[in-house]
matplotlib code that plots the C-alpha trace (Angstrom):
import matplotlib.pyplot as plt

x = [-27.4, -30.1, -29.3, -32.2, -32.3, -31.1, -28.0, -27.4, -27.8, -25.2, -22.9, -23.3, -22.5, -19.5, -18.0, -18.4, -16.6, -13.9, -13.5, -13.0, -10.5, -8.3, -8.5, -7.3, -4.6, -3.4, -3.1, -1.0, 1.2, 1.9, 2.8, 5.3, 6.7, 5.6, 4.3, 4.0, 2.1, -0.1, -0.9, -2.2, -4.5, -5.6, -6.4, -8.2, -10.2, -11.2, -12.5, -14.7, -15.9, -16.9, -18.9, -20.5, -21.6, -23.2, -25.0, -26.2, -27.6, -29.2, -31.1, -32.7, -31.0, -29.7, -32.0, -31.7, -29.6, -32.7, -34.0, -30.6, -30.5, -34.0, -32.7, -29.7, -31.9, -34.2, -31.3, -30.4, -30.7, -29.9, -30.7, -27.7, -26.7, -24.1, -21.2, -18.4, -14.8, -14.6, -10.9, -8.5, -11.5, -10.0, -7.0, -5.1, -5.7, -4.5, -1.4, -0.6, -1.1, 1.1, 3.9, 3.5, 3.6, 6.9, 8.4, 7.4, 8.8, 12.2, 11.5, 10.9, 8.5, 7.9, 10.5, 9.6, 10.3, 7.8, 4.7, 3.4, 1.1, -2.4, -5.7, -9.3, -12.3, -14.4, -17.6, -17.4, -14.3, -12.2, -8.6, -5.8, -2.0, 0.0, -1.4, -5.3, -7.0, -8.7, -12.1, -12.9, -13.6, -16.2, -18.3, -17.0, -15.8, -13.1, -9.5, -9.9, -12.4, -9.8, -8.6, -4.7, -2.7, 0.8, 4.2, 4.8, 1.9, 2.4, 3.4, 0.7, -0.3, 0.9, 2.4, 5.6, 4.0, 2.2, 5.3, 7.4, 4.7, 4.3, 7.9, 8.4, 6.0, 7.7, 10.3, 7.7, 5.5, 8.4, 9.1, 5.4, 5.6, 8.5, 7.4, 7.4, 8.7, 11.7, 14.8, 13.6, 10.3, 12.0, 14.3, 11.6, 10.7, 7.0, 5.8, 9.4, 10.7, 11.5, 10.7, 14.5, 14.9, 12.0, 13.3, 16.8, 15.2, 13.5, 16.8, 18.4, 15.5, 15.7, 19.4, 18.4, 15.7, 18.1, 20.8, 18.2, 16.8, 20.3, 21.0, 17.8, 18.4, 22.1, 22.1, 19.9, 17.7, 20.2, 19.9, 19.0, 20.9, 19.1, 20.1, 17.1, 16.8, 18.0, 15.6, 14.4, 16.6, 19.6, 18.4, 19.1, 22.2, 20.0, 18.7, 22.0, 22.1, 20.7, 17.3, 18.5, 21.3, 18.8, 16.4, 19.2, 20.4, 17.0, 16.5, 19.9, 19.2, 15.7, 16.9, 19.4, 16.6, 14.3, 17.2, 17.5, 13.8, 12.7, 12.5, 12.6, 10.7, 7.9, 10.3, 12.8, 10.2, 9.4, 13.0, 13.3, 15.5, 15.3, 14.5, 14.7, 11.3, 9.3, 11.0, 11.3, 9.9, 9.8, 11.2, 7.6, 7.4, 10.3, 8.8, 5.5, 7.5, 9.1, 5.8, 4.0, 6.8, 6.9, 3.1, 3.0, 5.8, 4.4, 1.1, 3.0, 5.0, 1.8, 0.3, 3.5, 3.4, -0.3, 0.4, 3.3, 1.4, -1.6, 0.5, 2.0, -1.5, -0.9, -2.8, -2.4, -3.7, -1.1, -1.6, -0.2, -0.6, -4.1, -2.8, -0.5, -3.1, -5.0, -1.6, -0.6, -3.9, -4.7, -5.0, -4.8]
y = [12.3, 10.2, 6.5, 4.1, 1.6, -1.3, 0.6, 1.6, -2.0, -3.0, -0.2, -1.1, -4.7, -4.1, -1.2, -3.2, -6.1, -3.9, -2.1, -5.4, -6.8, -3.7, -3.3, -6.9, -6.6, -3.4, -5.3, -8.0, -5.4, -3.9, -7.3, -7.7, -4.1, -2.9, 0.4, 2.3, -0.5, -0.6, 3.1, 2.2, -0.5, 1.8, 4.7, 2.3, 0.8, 4.3, 5.0, 2.0, 2.8, 6.3, 5.1, 2.3, 4.8, 7.0, 4.1, 2.9, 6.4, 6.7, 3.4, 5.1, 2.8, 5.6, 7.3, 8.6, 6.6, 5.2, 4.1, 2.6, 0.6, -0.8, -1.7, -3.4, -5.4, -6.4, -7.8, -5.8, -8.1, -6.3, -7.9, -9.7, -8.7, -10.0, -7.6, -7.3, -6.6, -4.8, -3.9, -2.2, -0.5, 3.0, 3.9, 5.4, 2.4, 0.1, 2.3, 2.3, -1.5, -2.0, 0.0, -2.1, -5.3, -4.3, -3.4, -6.7, -8.6, -7.1, -8.1, -4.6, -1.9, 1.1, 3.9, 7.5, 8.5, 5.9, 7.0, 10.3, 11.2, 9.9, 11.6, 10.5, 12.9, 12.2, 13.0, 11.0, 8.8, 10.3, 9.1, 11.6, 11.1, 14.2, 17.5, 17.5, 20.2, 23.2, 21.5, 18.0, 17.8, 15.2, 16.6, 20.0, 19.2, 21.6, 20.7, 20.4, 17.6, 15.2, 12.4, 12.1, 8.9, 10.5, 8.8, 11.1, 9.5, 6.0, 4.6, 6.3, 9.7, 9.5, 12.7, 13.1, 12.5, 9.4, 8.0, 8.4, 7.1, 3.9, 3.0, 3.7, 0.8, -1.8, -3.0, -3.7, -5.5, -7.7, -8.6, -9.6, -11.7, -13.8, -14.0, -17.6, -19.2, -21.5, -21.1, -24.0, -22.3, -19.0, -20.7, -22.8, -21.7, -21.3, -20.3, -19.9, -17.7, -17.9, -15.3, -14.8, -14.1, -11.7, -9.8, -9.6, -8.4, -5.6, -4.4, -4.4, -2.3, 0.1, 0.7, 1.4, 3.8, 5.7, 6.0, 7.5, 9.8, 11.1, 11.8, 13.7, 15.8, 16.5, 17.0, 19.0, 16.7, 13.8, 10.8, 8.0, 4.7, 2.8, -0.7, -2.6, -2.9, -6.1, -8.9, -11.7, -14.2, -12.4, -12.8, -16.5, -15.9, -14.6, -18.1, -19.1, -16.0, -15.7, -14.1, -11.7, -10.4, -10.0, -8.1, -5.9, -5.1, -4.0, -1.9, -0.2, 0.6, 1.8, 4.1, 5.6, 6.1, 7.7, 10.0, 11.2, 11.9, 13.3, 17.0, 17.6, 20.6, 20.3, 21.8, 19.1, 16.4, 17.9, 17.9, 15.8, 13.2, 11.6, 7.9, 6.1, 4.4, 7.2, 10.3, 13.3, 12.3, 14.0, 12.4, 11.6, 9.2, 7.2, 7.3, 5.9, 3.3, 2.1, 1.9, 0.1, -2.4, -3.2, -3.4, -6.1, -8.2, -7.7, -9.2, -12.0, -12.7, -12.7, -15.3, -17.4, -17.4, -18.3, -21.2, -22.5, -22.6, -24.2, -26.9, -27.7, -27.8, -24.7, -21.4, -19.9, -16.4, -13.7, -11.6, -8.3, -5.2, -3.8, -0.5, -2.1, -4.3, -1.5, 0.0, -3.2, -3.9, -0.4, -0.2, -3.9]
z = [-22.0, -20.4, -19.8, -19.4, -16.4, -18.4, -19.5, -15.8, -14.7, -17.3, -16.1, -12.5, -13.1, -15.4, -13.4, -10.1, -11.6, -13.0, -9.6, -7.8, -10.4, -10.4, -6.6, -6.0, -8.6, -6.9, -3.6, -5.3, -7.0, -3.6, -2.2, -5.0, -4.4, -7.8, -6.6, -9.8, -11.4, -8.3, -8.9, -12.4, -10.9, -8.0, -10.3, -12.7, -9.8, -8.7, -12.3, -12.1, -8.5, -9.5, -12.5, -10.6, -7.9, -10.6, -12.1, -8.7, -7.8, -11.2, -10.5, -7.5, -5.0, -2.8, -0.3, 3.2, 5.7, 7.2, 3.7, 2.9, 6.2, 5.2, 1.8, 3.3, 5.8, 3.0, 1.0, -2.1, -5.1, -8.4, -11.7, -13.2, -16.7, -19.1, -19.7, -22.2, -21.2, -17.8, -17.8, -20.3, -21.9, -22.7, -24.8, -21.8, -19.6, -22.3, -22.9, -19.1, -18.9, -22.0, -20.4, -17.2, -19.2, -20.9, -17.5, -15.9, -18.9, -17.8, -14.1, -12.7, -11.8, -14.1, -13.6, -12.9, -16.5, -17.8, -15.8, -14.7, -11.8, -12.4, -11.6, -11.7, -11.9, -8.8, -10.7, -13.9, -13.6, -16.4, -16.1, -16.7, -16.8, -15.9, -14.6, -14.6, -16.6, -15.0, -15.7, -16.8, -20.5, -19.9, -17.1, -16.3, -12.7, -11.6, -11.1, -7.4, -7.9, -9.2, -7.0, -7.1, -7.5, -7.4, -6.9, -3.9, -2.0, -3.4, 0.0, 2.1, 3.5, 7.1, 8.4, 10.5, 13.9, 12.8, 11.0, 14.2, 16.5, 14.4, 14.0, 17.7, 18.5, 16.3, 18.9, 21.5, 18.9, 17.9, 21.5, 21.9, 18.8, 20.0, 23.6, 24.8, 21.6, 21.6, 19.5, 17.4, 16.7, 15.9, 13.4, 11.7, 8.2, 7.8, 4.3, 3.3, 6.2, 9.9, 12.5, 13.0, 9.3, 9.2, 12.2, 10.6, 7.4, 9.3, 10.6, 7.1, 5.9, 8.8, 7.9, 4.2, 5.3, 7.7, 5.0, 2.5, 5.2, 6.1, 2.4, 1.9, 5.1, 4.4, 0.6, -1.8, -3.8, -3.7, -6.1, -3.8, -4.3, -7.0, -5.7, -4.5, -0.7, 0.9, 0.1, 2.4, 0.5, 2.0, 5.6, 5.9, 8.0, 10.8, 11.5, 13.1, 15.4, 18.9, 19.1, 21.8, 19.4, 16.6, 18.8, 20.2, 16.7, 15.6, 18.7, 18.3, 14.6, 15.3, 18.1, 15.6, 13.0, 15.6, 16.8, 13.2, 12.8, 16.2, 16.3, 12.5, 11.3, 8.7, 6.2, 6.9, 6.4, 3.0, 1.8, -1.3, -3.0, -6.4, -6.7, -10.0, -9.5, -7.8, -9.1, -6.8, -3.4, 0.0, 3.2, 4.2, 1.2, 2.6, 6.1, 4.8, 2.8, 6.1, 7.9, 5.0, 4.7, 8.5, 8.8, 6.2, 7.8, 11.3, 10.2, 8.5, 11.7, 13.9, 11.5, 11.7, 15.5, 15.4, 13.0, 15.0, 18.2, 16.6, 15.1, 18.6, 20.2, 22.2, 22.4, 18.9, 19.5, 19.7, 22.8, 21.7, 23.9, 23.1, 22.0, 19.4, 17.6, 15.8, 14.7, 13.0, 11.4, 10.2, 6.5, 5.9]

ax = plt.figure().add_subplot(projection="3d")
ax.plot(x, y, z, "-o")
ax.set_aspect("equal")
plt.show()
């Protein structure tokens, strides 16, 4: 079917807006730890991106790299067009969003039984829940051409080596964050939380991770504890503790976790457990969960340090070791 330029401009505009909306909503869902709902938004964002790309190419706006650089330097200025609704535009997307709405009304994420794995055709943007077909019914793209948004990879796609390497670096990063700060500064609540509370929270979460990892390694497909991991609201007691004790507690816990993980075979990393939110997941899922959780809080803590020092008129820039900075910022 041939689409005229006006229709392609309309598609480009509406799909680009939809992509941005779903993408930003997915980021917010992840901040709120609603990972299955985030998958809905991420898959929906991918649908819009694929269709916007097709419309952009159909308008003749993609050439060689040299031509594209020239277009970029000239300042690409597409015609603006009015659009109708840009989200919730297909029966499946509305069904998924309705399920998400019902779960949120109960103050929770979707459970594994309430949402399947999601796939998006990389050629036309068709959205599928459950196993994708051998070929896309819309454009004929083969099964291998579908982009997955599965619960097993909901936390990230780092492999065992990268997971261990990143969590090895956290103690040194924490020490760099608190370097030179007074006890008063470490106890001061900025945006609701102090650096002491955040450090204590990271220790609590490391313990939860290690307990789950041990269960997965020692039991065949165990049902992981359904209780929510300790929240920041439970970390207030750390504000009265000495920072040296908090750091030592994290270091001790982290060494125990690393001792459990180092030397595991690939088969061990792919042992599974059952989680009420994610369903059957491998140990790598929980490793990515720990990395993702810590990365967000490390950035938060670096910002708190910066803000504290700026308020006191001192140098606000956090001087982390150069090899750690990319690790913290990666993926953010």
